[in-house]
N, C-alpha and C positions, 0 to 999 in steps of 0.2 A: 786486421790487426794493425796494419800500417796507419789506417785512418784513425783508429782509437788512440794510438800513440801520439799522433799529431794533435788530436783534440786535447789530450791530457798533458801535452807539452813534455813528453818523456823523450829525451834525446836517444838517438839510435845507439850511442855508446854505452848507455845505461844497461847494466846486466839484470834486467827484469824478465821474468818468465811471462809467457803469454797468459798463463792462468792468473798471475798477480795483476796483470793489466786488465783482464776481464773482471776480476773482483773489484778493482778500483773503479771501473766504469759501471759496475752493477749490471753486467751483461752476461749472457750465457751463449755457448756455441749452439747454433741452430741449423747448421747445414745438414747434419745427419737426420735430425727430426724432420726437416722439410723434405728430404729425399724419401724417407719412410712414409710421410703423409701422402706425397704424390704417388708413390708406388701403391699405397692402399686404395686411393681413390681410383686409380687406373684399373687395379685389380677388380674392384667392385663393378666398374663399368663393363669390363670384359666378361666377368662371370654372369652378370645379369643379361648380357646380350646373347650368350650361348652359341656362338659361332665357332669358327676354326680356332680362334685364340683360346677359347675355353678348353677345347680338346688338347691343345698344345700345353697349356698350363697344368692341367690335371692328369694328362695321359702318361703312360709309361712307354719307354723305348724298348724295342726288341734288341736282343743280342746280349753280349757280355758287358759287364761293367768294367770301367777302366781301372787300372791298378792305382794304388796309393789312397791317400785320404780323399774321401768323397767331398765334393764341393757342396757348400751350403746353398740350398735352394731358396729362391725368393719367398716361396710360400712358408718355409720354416722360419725365416727371419721375421716375416710379418706376423706369424702366429705368436712368436715370443714377444714381439714389440706390442702387439695388441692385447696380450695377456690371456689369450684363449688357450695357449699351450699346445693344442692339437690342430693340425691342418683341417681335419674334417669339421671341427667346430667352427673354424674360420669360414669354411665354404658354406656351411649352413647359415651363418650369420650374414653373409653377403646377400642372401635372398631378400631380407628385410632392409630396405634402404634407410629407414630412420634409425634402426638399431646400428647399422653399419656406420652411419655418420656420427652417432654418439660414441661408438667405440673409437673411431679415429680421433675425434675431438678430445676424449679423455686421455688417450695415449699421447697425443701431441702436447697436452698440458703438462703431463707428468715428465715427458722427455726422457732421453737416454743419454 
């Protein structure tokens, strides 16, 4: 944001929101989209490999669950971002590399 403000010659004393600066520069925030894309490509790599990381990602832990609100799992976040809705559908889509790449590319274009 600092760099965009410098390029647009907006003084630091101006009361402009970050959203208005982004609109003025015709830019979108891309950090979250980039993080999700990297998570999805790494997940595809791990799932196709089928080693210990695969078991950790898809396995269940023994014992009681902790109290309070359950944490959001990476798999649930990626399933909603990719538009599959269910984790099982996401795991089956990982097997086909071309389909997986297309899903990631489409989700990255749409953005969140």
